[in-house]
LOTI-967420 format. One record per residue (C-alpha): residue number from 1; y, z, x. Coordinates in steps of 0.001 Angstrom, whole numbers, padded with zeros to 6 digits. Example, Ala and Ser with C-alpha at 12.3 -4.5 7.8 and 13.67 -1.06 7.14 Angstrom:
BEGIN
site seq 1 y -004500 z 007800 x 012300
site seq 2 y -001060 z 007140 x 013670
END
This chain:
BEGIN
site seq 1 y -095516 z -225179 x 051045
site seq 2 y -093592 z -222315 x 051704
site seq 3 y -094857 z -220492 x 055074
site seq 4 y -094677 z -217659 x 053481
site seq 5 y -096856 z -218420 x 051112
site seq 6 y -099445 z -220273 x 053025
site seq 7 y -099480 z -217513 x 054823
site seq 8 y -100022 z -214700 x 052285
site seq 9 y -102575 z -217414 x 050520
site seq 10 y -104157 z -217294 x 053991
site seq 11 y -104910 z -214518 x 054743
site seq 12 y -105860 z -213434 x 051367
site seq 13 y -108455 z -215637 x 051458
site seq 14 y -110031 z -214366 x 055364
site seq 15 y -109005 z -210648 x 054393
site seq 16 y -111146 z -210751 x 051289
site seq 17 y -114232 z -213047 x 052897
site seq 18 y -113823 z -210283 x 055367
site seq 19 y -113994 z -207506 x 053207
site seq 20 y -116577 z -209083 x 051257
site seq 21 y -118693 z -209513 x 054523
site seq 22 y -118612 z -205671 x 055125
site seq 23 y -119039 z -204894 x 051853
site seq 24 y -122410 z -206112 x 051962
site seq 25 y -123214 z -204588 x 055044
site seq 26 y -122207 z -200972 x 053846
site seq 27 y -124566 z -202195 x 051144
site seq 28 y -127368 z -203254 x 053032
site seq 29 y -127007 z -200100 x 055503
site seq 30 y -126980 z -197862 x 052220
site seq 31 y -130091 z -199359 x 050736
site seq 32 y -132137 z -198963 x 053683
site seq 33 y -131045 z -195128 x 054270
site seq 34 y -131179 z -194391 x 050758
site seq 35 y -134816 z -196428 x 050123
site seq 36 y -136120 z -196479 x 053532
site seq 37 y -139770 z -194482 x 052729
site seq 38 y -140314 z -197191 x 049606
site seq 39 y -139081 z -200371 x 051964
site seq 40 y -141568 z -198660 x 054841
site seq 41 y -144516 z -198532 x 052367
site seq 42 y -143787 z -201880 x 050598
site seq 43 y -144155 z -203885 x 053875
site seq 44 y -147864 z -201373 x 054733
site seq 45 y -148928 z -202651 x 051184
site seq 46 y -149015 z -206739 x 052240
site seq 47 y -151798 z -208409 x 052270
site seq 48 y -152824 z -211963 x 052389
site seq 49 y -152623 z -212102 x 048572
site seq 50 y -149725 z -214635 x 047752
site seq 51 y -148085 z -212467 x 044917
site seq 52 y -148553 z -209054 x 046592
site seq 53 y -146261 z -210773 x 049452
site seq 54 y -144054 z -212794 x 047498
site seq 55 y -143136 z -209451 x 045488
site seq 56 y -142880 z -207388 x 048488
site seq 57 y -140073 z -210238 x 049892
site seq 58 y -138360 z -209900 x 046502
site seq 59 y -138692 z -206175 x 045697
site seq 60 y -137130 z -205738 x 049647
site seq 61 y -134295 z -208161 x 049438
site seq 62 y -133179 z -206414 x 046335
site seq 63 y -133341 z -203371 x 047962
site seq 64 y -131253 z -204170 x 051426
site seq 65 y -129350 z -207273 x 049319
site seq 66 y -129637 z -209500 x 052376
site seq 67 y -132464 z -212042 x 052466
site seq 68 y -131523 z -212872 x 056122
site seq 69 y -132308 z -209318 x 057063
site seq 70 y -135531 z -209953 x 055022
site seq 71 y -136288 z -213263 x 056641
site seq 72 y -135388 z -212176 x 060283
site seq 73 y -137419 z -208961 x 060281
site seq 74 y -140521 z -211025 x 058611
site seq 75 y -140289 z -213145 x 061511
site seq 76 y -139627 z -210342 x 064156
site seq 77 y -142963 z -208469 x 062637
site seq 78 y -144689 z -211912 x 062888
site seq 79 y -144069 z -212218 x 066895
site seq 80 y -145011 z -208997 x 067169
site seq 81 y -148328 z -209777 x 065936
site seq 82 y -148192 z -207503 x 062707
site seq 83 y -148470 z -209948 x 060369
site seq 84 y -149937 z -213448 x 059444
site seq 85 y -148352 z -216556 x 058730
site seq 86 y -149798 z -216428 x 055283
site seq 87 y -148116 z -212997 x 054651
site seq 88 y -144871 z -214487 x 056079
site seq 89 y -144475 z -217352 x 054264
site seq 90 y -145175 z -215039 x 050951
site seq 91 y -142113 z -212688 x 051409
site seq 92 y -140228 z -215860 x 052669
site seq 93 y -140638 z -216960 x 049122
site seq 94 y -139764 z -213567 x 047388
site seq 95 y -137071 z -213095 x 049472
site seq 96 y -135805 z -216568 x 048339
site seq 97 y -136413 z -214787 x 044606
site seq 98 y -134167 z -211226 x 045596
site seq 99 y -131151 z -212712 x 047479
site seq 100 y -129761 z -214500 x 043799
site seq 101 y -129574 z -210472 x 042607
site seq 102 y -126541 z -210753 x 044631
site seq 103 y -125350 z -213683 x 042562
site seq 104 y -125405 z -211466 x 039841
site seq 105 y -123889 z -208791 x 040574
site seq 106 y -120889 z -210834 x 041590
site seq 107 y -120936 z -212684 x 038222
site seq 108 y -120745 z -208743 x 036776
site seq 109 y -116829 z -208885 x 035005
site seq 110 y -115752 z -205951 x 037285
site seq 111 y -113799 z -206656 x 039477
site seq 112 y -110710 z -205623 x 038825
site seq 113 y -112756 z -202239 x 039177
site seq 114 y -113573 z -203242 x 042734
site seq 115 y -110757 z -200833 x 044265
site seq 116 y -111586 z -197736 x 042136
site seq 117 y -114932 z -198267 x 042789
site seq 118 y -113955 z -198139 x 047121
site seq 119 y -111764 z -195482 x 046394
site seq 120 y -114564 z -192661 x 044690
site seq 121 y -116972 z -194134 x 046760
site seq 122 y -114718 z -193615 x 049933
site seq 123 y -114237 z -190040 x 048736
site seq 124 y -117676 z -189175 x 048765
site seq 125 y -118888 z -190905 x 051775
site seq 126 y -116152 z -188755 x 053704
site seq 127 y -116258 z -185442 x 052944
site seq 128 y -120218 z -184956 x 051084
site seq 129 y -122096 z -182993 x 053515
site seq 130 y -125731 z -184147 x 052083
site seq 131 y -127036 z -187417 x 053848
site seq 132 y -128712 z -188841 x 050942
site seq 133 y -125108 z -188230 x 048754
site seq 134 y -123583 z -189889 x 052015
site seq 135 y -125653 z -193386 x 052072
site seq 136 y -125560 z -193260 x 048695
site seq 137 y -121239 z -193267 x 048443
site seq 138 y -122054 z -195867 x 051336
site seq 139 y -123717 z -198120 x 048696
site seq 140 y -120978 z -197950 x 046346
site seq 141 y -118505 z -198304 x 048858
site seq 142 y -119860 z -201534 x 049950
site seq 143 y -120258 z -202292 x 046496
site seq 144 y -116330 z -201664 x 045582
site seq 145 y -115780 z -204138 x 048896
site seq 146 y -117648 z -206974 x 047367
site seq 147 y -115979 z -206608 x 044091
site seq 148 y -112551 z -206385 x 046058
site seq 149 y -112986 z -208831 x 048857
site seq 150 y -114024 z -211643 x 046038
site seq 151 y -111038 z -210682 x 043616
site seq 152 y -108763 z -211474 x 046909
site seq 153 y -110212 z -214587 x 047240
site seq 154 y -110188 z -215410 x 044044
site seq 155 y -106313 z -214341 x 044188
site seq 156 y -105783 z -216482 x 047492
site seq 157 y -107550 z -219699 x 045694
site seq 158 y -105170 z -219788 x 042716
site seq 159 y -102008 z -221246 x 044717
site seq 160 y -104147 z -223806 x 045589
site seq 161 y -104441 z -225387 x 042215
site seq 162 y -100720 z -225907 x 041730
site seq 163 y -100658 z -228510 x 045126
site seq 164 y -101706 z -232093 x 044281
site seq 165 y -102614 z -232538 x 048292
site seq 166 y -105794 z -230039 x 048182
site seq 167 y -106782 z -230632 x 044228
site seq 168 y -106959 z -234845 x 045476
site seq 169 y -109116 z -233246 x 048940
site seq 170 y -111428 z -230760 x 046283
site seq 171 y -112006 z -234407 x 044055
site seq 172 y -113545 z -235911 x 046970
site seq 173 y -116223 z -233387 x 046356
site seq 174 y -117989 z -234232 x 043255
site seq 175 y -121373 z -234242 x 042082
site seq 176 y -121228 z -236655 x 039436
site seq 177 y -123231 z -238832 x 041383
site seq 178 y -126523 z -238509 x 043516
site seq 179 y -124584 z -239640 x 046479
site seq 180 y -122226 z -237327 x 045450
site seq 181 y -124585 z -234213 x 044893
site seq 182 y -126139 z -235060 x 048310
site seq 183 y -122471 z -234660 x 050000
site seq 184 y -122076 z -231368 x 048075
site seq 185 y -125178 z -230412 x 049135
site seq 186 y -124245 z -230424 x 052623
site seq 187 y -120791 z -228944 x 052607
site seq 188 y -122724 z -225949 x 051167
site seq 189 y -125387 z -225913 x 053912
site seq 190 y -122947 z -226428 x 056691
site seq 191 y -120532 z -223349 x 055568
site seq 192 y -123352 z -221010 x 054946
site seq 193 y -124793 z -222135 x 058363
site seq 194 y -121545 z -221204 x 060206
site seq 195 y -121168 z -217911 x 058078
site seq 196 y -124734 z -216931 x 058091
site seq 197 y -124440 z -215512 x 054505
site seq 198 y -125673 z -217000 x 051523
site seq 199 y -124105 z -214263 x 049507
site seq 200 y -121208 z -214714 x 051102
site seq 201 y -120732 z -218753 x 050446
site seq 202 y -122225 z -217899 x 046787
site seq 203 y -119252 z -215544 x 046560
site seq 204 y -116533 z -218402 x 048187
site seq 205 y -118114 z -221096 x 045159
site seq 206 y -117485 z -218367 x 042453
site seq 207 y -114158 z -218006 x 043715
site seq 208 y -113130 z -221752 x 044129
site seq 209 y -114806 z -222714 x 040361
site seq 210 y -113349 z -219362 x 038671
site seq 211 y -110306 z -220775 x 039632
site seq 212 y -110913 z -224042 x 038538
site seq 213 y -110712 z -225767 x 042034
site seq 214 y -113975 z -227095 x 041700
site seq 215 y -116239 z -227764 x 038511
site seq 216 y -119145 z -226107 x 037322
site seq 217 y -121661 z -229344 x 038519
site seq 218 y -120068 z -229034 x 041900
site seq 219 y -120512 z -225569 x 042329
site seq 220 y -124245 z -225965 x 040843
site seq 221 y -125007 z -228208 x 043961
site seq 222 y -122992 z -226210 x 046520
site seq 223 y -125132 z -223568 x 045996
site seq 224 y -128434 z -225572 x 046432
site seq 225 y -126578 z -226612 x 049835
site seq 226 y -126312 z -222734 x 050609
site seq 227 y -130125 z -222194 x 050041
site seq 228 y -130629 z -224496 x 052986
site seq 229 y -127810 z -222985 x 055407
site seq 230 y -129059 z -219649 x 055436
site seq 231 y -132537 z -220653 x 056614
site seq 232 y -130405 z -220919 x 059858
site seq 233 y -130648 z -217178 x 060215
site seq 234 y -134459 z -217089 x 060498
site seq 235 y -134497 z -220368 x 063222
site seq 236 y -132152 z -218637 x 065617
site seq 237 y -134457 z -215531 x 065525
site seq 238 y -137651 z -217235 x 066251
site seq 239 y -136323 z -218531 x 069000
site seq 240 y -137881 z -216818 x 072029
site seq 241 y -140302 z -215730 x 069705
site seq 242 y -144004 z -216413 x 069456
site seq 243 y -145534 z -219792 x 068123
site seq 244 y -146533 z -217786 x 064610
site seq 245 y -142839 z -217028 x 064632
site seq 246 y -141841 z -220650 x 064515
site seq 247 y -144082 z -221252 x 062488
site seq 248 y -142637 z -218612 x 059978
site seq 249 y -139011 z -219583 x 060903
site seq 250 y -140116 z -223136 x 059987
site seq 251 y -141885 z -222455 x 056469
site seq 252 y -138557 z -220929 x 055272
site seq 253 y -136642 z -223986 x 056616
site seq 254 y -139070 z -226483 x 054843
site seq 255 y -139435 z -224705 x 051630
site seq 256 y -135595 z -224807 x 050796
site seq 257 y -134931 z -228104 x 052484
site seq 258 y -137673 z -229772 x 049692
site seq 259 y -136983 z -227805 x 046713
site seq 260 y -133458 z -228732 x 046854
site seq 261 y -134904 z -232568 x 048048
site seq 262 y -136697 z -232262 x 044506
site seq 263 y -134169 z -230363 x 042414
site seq 264 y -131029 z -232975 x 043429
site seq 265 y -133441 z -236189 x 042481
site seq 266 y -133497 z -234873 x 038615
site seq 267 y -129840 z -232810 x 038661
site seq 268 y -128774 z -234006 x 035791
site seq 269 y -131364 z -232778 x 034118
site seq 270 y -131301 z -229709 x 035810
site seq 271 y -127490 z -228978 x 035323
site seq 272 y -128007 z -230147 x 031382
site seq 273 y -130358 z -227439 x 031321
site seq 274 y -128490 z -224535 x 033338
site seq 275 y -125268 z -225327 x 030831
site seq 276 y -127836 z -225255 x 027708
site seq 277 y -128690 z -221769 x 029275
site seq 278 y -125448 z -220371 x 029491
site seq 279 y -124136 z -221770 x 026136
site seq 280 y -126897 z -220204 x 024357
site seq 281 y -126705 z -216833 x 026094
site seq 282 y -122981 z -216438 x 025930
site seq 283 y -121829 z -218835 x 022749
site seq 284 y -119621 z -221400 x 025102
site seq 285 y -120139 z -223343 x 027920
site seq 286 y -119549 z -222334 x 031312
site seq 287 y -116875 z -224502 x 031874
site seq 288 y -114463 z -223258 x 029256
site seq 289 y -111372 z -221878 x 030161
site seq 290 y -109514 z -219261 x 028741
site seq 291 y -105911 z -217925 x 029536
site seq 292 y -105712 z -214248 x 030364
site seq 293 y -102030 z -212943 x 031089
site seq 294 y -100874 z -216591 x 031341
site seq 295 y -103812 z -217592 x 034264
site seq 296 y -105873 z -219732 x 033740
site seq 297 y -110016 z -219000 x 034361
site seq 298 y -113061 z -219883 x 034089
site seq 299 y -114988 z -216875 x 033226
site seq 300 y -118304 z -217585 x 032005
site seq 301 y -118792 z -220253 x 035579
site seq 302 y -119593 z -217418 x 037811
site seq 303 y -122694 z -216568 x 035424
site seq 304 y -123652 z -220198 x 035448
site seq 305 y -123729 z -220371 x 039118
site seq 306 y -125829 z -217188 x 039469
site seq 307 y -128424 z -218804 x 036619
site seq 308 y -127832 z -221836 x 039342
site seq 309 y -129242 z -219955 x 042026
site seq 310 y -131888 z -217583 x 040378
site seq 311 y -133508 z -220867 x 038672
site seq 312 y -133982 z -223318 x 041458
site seq 313 y -135164 z -220433 x 043500
site seq 314 y -137839 z -219037 x 040842
site seq 315 y -138706 z -222517 x 039905
site seq 316 y -139107 z -223062 x 043931
site seq 317 y -141247 z -220447 x 044427
site seq 318 y -143736 z -220959 x 041577
site seq 319 y -143990 z -224378 x 042891
site seq 320 y -144695 z -223660 x 046480
site seq 321 y -146627 z -220330 x 046071
site seq 322 y -150168 z -222147 x 045509
site seq 323 y -149457 z -223830 x 048598
site seq 324 y -149144 z -221179 x 050744
site seq 325 y -152278 z -222333 x 052355
site seq 326 y -151656 z -225925 x 052629
site seq 327 y -148038 z -225265 x 053916
site seq 328 y -149820 z -222589 x 056769
site seq 329 y -151855 z -225178 x 058155
site seq 330 y -149525 z -228053 x 058249
site seq 331 y -147475 z -225656 x 060221
site seq 332 y -149920 z -224958 x 062415
site seq 333 y -150918 z -228562 x 063190
site seq 334 y -146742 z -229334 x 063646
site seq 335 y -146146 z -226069 x 066138
site seq 336 y -149829 z -226230 x 067620
site seq 337 y -150496 z -223206 x 069949
site seq 338 y -149773 z -223013 x 073252
site seq 339 y -152184 z -223673 x 076241
site seq 340 y -152380 z -220899 x 077798
site seq 341 y -152554 z -217350 x 076428
site seq 342 y -149652 z -215741 x 074597
site seq 343 y -148732 z -212434 x 076442
site seq 344 y -145574 z -210177 x 074519
site seq 345 y -143948 z -207925 x 076642
site seq 346 y -143815 z -204823 x 074491
site seq 347 y -144810 z -207007 x 071033
site seq 348 y -144143 z -203766 x 069068
site seq 349 y -140232 z -203723 x 070323
site seq 350 y -137321 z -206702 x 068865
site seq 351 y -134408 z -206963 x 068494
site seq 352 y -134268 z -208514 x 065402
site seq 353 y -135520 z -205188 x 064051
site seq 354 y -132274 z -203381 x 064944
site seq 355 y -130919 z -205123 x 061804
site seq 356 y -133641 z -202734 x 059572
site seq 357 y -133861 z -199255 x 061106
site seq 358 y -135929 z -198421 x 058359
site seq 359 y -138222 z -200845 x 059834
site seq 360 y -137465 z -200607 x 063608
site seq 361 y -138028 z -196991 x 063685
site seq 362 y -141504 z -197765 x 062743
site seq 363 y -141955 z -200490 x 065320
site seq 364 y -141273 z -198400 x 067803
site seq 365 y -143956 z -196106 x 066813
site seq 366 y -146604 z -198130 x 067234
site seq 367 y -145460 z -198850 x 070945
site seq 368 y -145384 z -194927 x 071294
site seq 369 y -149294 z -195415 x 070103
site seq 370 y -149761 z -198322 x 072609
site seq 371 y -148704 z -195598 x 075371
site seq 372 y -151246 z -193189 x 073750
site seq 373 y -154008 z -195694 x 074355
site seq 374 y -152924 z -196764 x 078049
site seq 375 y -152868 z -193325 x 079060
site seq 376 y -156715 z -192517 x 077238
site seq 377 y -157611 z -195999 x 079406
site seq 378 y -156371 z -194525 x 082610
site seq 379 y -158063 z -191111 x 082200
site seq 380 y -161550 z -193487 x 081266
site seq 381 y -160905 z -195411 x 084742
site seq 382 y -160601 z -191753 x 086373
site seq 383 y -163669 z -190422 x 085494
site seq 384 y -165599 z -193322 x 086869
site seq 385 y -163803 z -193042 x 090112
site seq 386 y -164870 z -189330 x 090151
site seq 387 y -168087 z -190301 x 089459
site seq 388 y -168830 z -193415 x 091915
site seq 389 y -168835 z -193060 x 095688
site seq 390 y -168553 z -196012 x 096002
site seq 391 y -165053 z -198109 x 096267
site seq 392 y -163793 z -199972 x 093389
site seq 393 y -160769 z -201696 x 094274
site seq 394 y -159969 z -203275 x 090952
site seq 395 y -160577 z -200786 x 088759
site seq 396 y -158228 z -198632 x 090973
site seq 397 y -155854 z -201454 x 091244
site seq 398 y -155851 z -201544 x 086851
site seq 399 y -154652 z -197597 x 086884
site seq 400 y -151977 z -197577 x 089213
site seq 401 y -150864 z -200837 x 087657
site seq 402 y -151248 z -199106 x 083923
site seq 403 y -148976 z -196321 x 085186
site seq 404 y -146184 z -198737 x 086426
site seq 405 y -146418 z -200672 x 083000
site seq 406 y -145932 z -197094 x 081327
site seq 407 y -143147 z -196190 x 083068
site seq 408 y -141165 z -199449 x 081344
site seq 409 y -142418 z -198793 x 078313
site seq 410 y -141021 z -195528 x 078303
site seq 411 y -137387 z -197202 x 079776
site seq 412 y -137584 z -199609 x 077210
site seq 413 y -138407 z -197204 x 073934
site seq 414 y -135740 z -195380 x 075219
site seq 415 y -133655 z -198190 x 075650
site seq 416 y -134477 z -199764 x 071977
site seq 417 y -133974 z -196245 x 070076
site seq 418 y -130816 z -195712 x 071865
site seq 419 y -129297 z -199376 x 070394
site seq 420 y -130572 z -198077 x 066923
site seq 421 y -128791 z -194893 x 067283
site seq 422 y -125670 z -196514 x 068043
site seq 423 y -125593 z -197775 x 064546
site seq 424 y -125367 z -196373 x 061270
site seq 425 y -128835 z -194419 x 060550
site seq 426 y -129972 z -192000 x 057928
site seq 427 y -130463 z -188564 x 059510
site seq 428 y -134518 z -188883 x 058799
site seq 429 y -134650 z -191921 x 061467
site seq 430 y -132657 z -189923 x 063322
site seq 431 y -135103 z -187321 x 063731
site seq 432 y -137963 z -189502 x 064213
site seq 433 y -136090 z -191468 x 066881
site seq 434 y -135464 z -187708 x 069123
site seq 435 y -139265 z -187289 x 068324
site seq 436 y -140283 z -190364 x 069619
site seq 437 y -137594 z -190073 x 073037
site seq 438 y -139712 z -186943 x 073721
site seq 439 y -143090 z -188146 x 072948
site seq 440 y -142422 z -191677 x 074739
site seq 441 y -141276 z -189484 x 078081
site seq 442 y -144706 z -186978 x 077687
site seq 443 y -146842 z -189753 x 077801
site seq 444 y -145344 z -190966 x 080702
site seq 445 y -145678 z -187911 x 082461
site seq 446 y -149515 z -187807 x 081260
site seq 447 y -149860 z -191907 x 083495
site seq 448 y -147981 z -190263 x 086233
site seq 449 y -150426 z -186905 x 086679
site seq 450 y -153556 z -189360 x 085959
site seq 451 y -152041 z -191627 x 088658
site seq 452 y -151440 z -188692 x 091045
site seq 453 y -155228 z -187452 x 090183
site seq 454 y -156495 z -190742 x 091298
site seq 455 y -154330 z -190494 x 094899
site seq 456 y -156147 z -187131 x 095362
site seq 457 y -159916 z -188807 x 094540
site seq 458 y -158759 z -191348 x 097476
site seq 459 y -157416 z -188964 x 099563
site seq 460 y -160840 z -187109 x 099325
site seq 461 y -162638 z -190316 x 100058
site seq 462 y -160680 z -191423 x 103073
site seq 463 y -160558 z -188333 x 104660
site seq 464 y -164571 z -187977 x 104349
site seq 465 y -164135 z -184649 x 102060
site seq 466 y -166947 z -185633 x 099429
site seq 467 y -166736 z -182691 x 096842
site seq 468 y -169767 z -180179 x 096635
site seq 469 y -172188 z -181019 x 093372
site seq 470 y -170665 z -177864 x 091888
site seq 471 y -167151 z -178659 x 092097
site seq 472 y -167650 z -182045 x 091091
site seq 473 y -169757 z -181530 x 087929
site seq 474 y -166826 z -178853 x 087148
site seq 475 y -164293 z -180929 x 087819
site seq 476 y -166286 z -183833 x 085716
site seq 477 y -166419 z -181055 x 082869
site seq 478 y -162802 z -180522 x 082886
site seq 479 y -161841 z -184193 x 083112
site seq 480 y -163725 z -184248 x 079595
site seq 481 y -162331 z -181552 x 078201
site seq 482 y -158594 z -182482 x 078915
site seq 483 y -159542 z -186113 x 077492
site seq 484 y -161340 z -185138 x 074632
site seq 485 y -157931 z -182869 x 073924
site seq 486 y -155612 z -185887 x 074750
site seq 487 y -157825 z -187864 x 072261
site seq 488 y -157155 z -185119 x 069412
site seq 489 y -153485 z -185099 x 069930
site seq 490 y -153649 z -188763 x 069972
site seq 491 y -155420 z -189253 x 066481
site seq 492 y -153088 z -186676 x 065108
site seq 493 y -150180 z -188767 x 065967
site seq 494 y -151503 z -191924 x 064761
site seq 495 y -152695 z -190037 x 061525
site seq 496 y -149457 z -187747 x 060911
site seq 497 y -151630 z -184907 x 060717
site seq 498 y -149216 z -181617 x 060512
site seq 499 y -151556 z -178785 x 060642
site seq 500 y -152370 z -180695 x 064242
site seq 501 y -150328 z -177310 x 065998
site seq 502 y -153165 z -174577 x 065098
site seq 503 y -156234 z -176524 x 066494
site seq 504 y -154111 z -177871 x 069616
site seq 505 y -153366 z -174459 x 070430
site seq 506 y -156945 z -173231 x 070310
site seq 507 y -158420 z -176357 x 072262
site seq 508 y -155126 z -175552 x 075194
site seq 509 y -156354 z -172300 x 075921
site seq 510 y -159964 z -173286 x 075882
site seq 511 y -159125 z -175309 x 078767
site seq 512 y -157213 z -172791 x 080363
site seq 513 y -159857 z -170452 x 080427
site seq 514 y -161827 z -173268 x 082538
site seq 515 y -159053 z -173878 x 085011
site seq 516 y -159215 z -170258 x 085922
site seq 517 y -162725 z -169876 x 085773
site seq 518 y -163198 z -173227 x 087973
site seq 519 y -160931 z -172054 x 090004
site seq 520 y -162508 z -168355 x 090792
site seq 521 y -165281 z -170094 x 091125
site seq 522 y -164066 z -172512 x 094023
site seq 523 y -162244 z -169484 x 095567
site seq 524 y -165724 z -167891 x 095949
site seq 525 y -167242 z -170948 x 097733
site seq 526 y -164135 z -170991 x 100314
site seq 527 y -164937 z -167461 x 100748
site seq 528 y -168287 z -167867 x 101119
site seq 529 y -168141 z -170812 x 103859
site seq 530 y -169061 z -173004 x 101147
site seq 531 y -165841 z -175271 x 101422
site seq 532 y -163269 z -175873 x 103362
site seq 533 y -159829 z -174937 x 102614
site seq 534 y -158800 z -178423 x 103109
site seq 535 y -161213 z -179327 x 100032
site seq 536 y -159653 z -176361 x 098709
site seq 537 y -156499 z -177260 x 098736
site seq 538 y -157435 z -180873 x 097278
site seq 539 y -159361 z -179284 x 094521
site seq 540 y -156800 z -176709 x 093440
site seq 541 y -154380 z -179722 x 093398
site seq 542 y -156475 z -181456 x 091306
site seq 543 y -157022 z -178341 x 088370
site seq 544 y -153517 z -178302 x 088420
site seq 545 y -153030 z -181804 x 088081
site seq 546 y -155559 z -181724 x 084776
site seq 547 y -153825 z -178492 x 083473
site seq 548 y -149969 z -180229 x 083513
site seq 549 y -151612 z -183196 x 081568
site seq 550 y -153031 z -181013 x 078948
site seq 551 y -149561 z -179073 x 078976
site seq 552 y -147879 z -182218 x 077896
site seq 553 y -150850 z -183017 x 075415
site seq 554 y -149576 z -179531 x 074025
site seq 555 y -146056 z -180725 x 073747
site seq 556 y -146475 z -183856 x 072230
site seq 557 y -148718 z -182078 x 069767
site seq 558 y -145655 z -179846 x 068634
site seq 559 y -143312 z -182652 x 068955
site seq 560 y -145852 z -184584 x 065991
site seq 561 y -145799 z -181316 x 064258
site seq 562 y -142187 z -180929 x 063929
site seq 563 y -141825 z -178018 x 066233
site seq 564 y -139920 z -179691 x 068856
END
């Protein structure tokens, strides 16, 4: 073969594959940006009902056009404890069906319009001002790249048909016997494990089959192997995760491997049913050759490949769906619980979620809610220290430790959101991330002031400057008001109450009046000699500490209401 022709062929295939993969990425990100709210609602709707979980997995994968993203996201949610193993298996089964829609998109014979779709959508993506228009254009930009990349691959494969050595090499992979089918399955599995995209390998298979380099039976067997190869992504995602995350990844492997095992045993009958269906629908066998502009093509084989992909996954899901409980129990036996308790660090933040910003922003918000719970606990411990004259070193260490933990949590939330915003995210996610930046900072500040108040309490005890009964009652009353205020704001954040602000302002003014009143009372006690000047400084500092906690809680309410 001429070197120039060989180079053109190699660059055409590699370039087509690169454009195809980039197109799949743009389609996925565009879909997530346009349908982010629907995805979040779908994930929240997941219950232990296996049909609902399967439907959600199918729907979400159809939307984001990537079973890898769905399974990785599912493994991440299981690792965070947000989803049970039963729910995860249902979603993974649904994702196996949802991913087959890509094959049908590729089977649509509009590849020649790929450049036109790409060009028009790129124009809107570059110049449209509205986010929804831009991300919709991004979706079609990816679609155009997928079609154009597939066309480049098909064109690159065409010269191979005239090369005896390549035809002889490809002829080695023929699904004309049981071991031949297994050999094709292995090739498909290895190729998909390397590329880590079953959509890409299905596209390559269609390109090879459309040019006549491989037969329809061989293509169907390759597709079966591609269903095994795609499980590597979820397995890699489970490394370092919880026990249930590893169980979920093994569930994906087992379902696909066992499915391929039984269907290869009846492969001739399965192949006959596929050929009959395509012949009935299209009026001709999928292996029919047609001359287009003097070039031999197989226009119906892509539909047959898409049908092989869908048929296998639909039948496999029907078989395994009733067995979810049994499969979960087997996995619990195969991957036993650890002998020591798993203590996840920042359980809701997982780098796996960065591939799905619509879900990732929800997970970081759950970590904000954990910060809110943390400051409530700190304020409870602080009240006990104000009430008790006895030293409780364990409780005091817990409060100081929680303040250090919240410092780390705030830092990691900021890092997680910063990495997320470095990618392509819709304006809605960007606005939510900015609000979360602010709330994480405010909660961390509240924890700092709670720790400072405990230090002041310890200073009083250490220097034998015990407060008078009136002063202690005033501090405890102010503490209760501030604690109730923080709880009110936290509930508003958790429930996403838009009307939180008017009541927040009213309660804030009430606390301000209390601080002024108790300060004046204390100054009167100092003037009358009931309190020393040193006690006065500590008491005033504590009043200021509670006022600052109120200020930060009010800032959180304003952020939650969209005012800051």
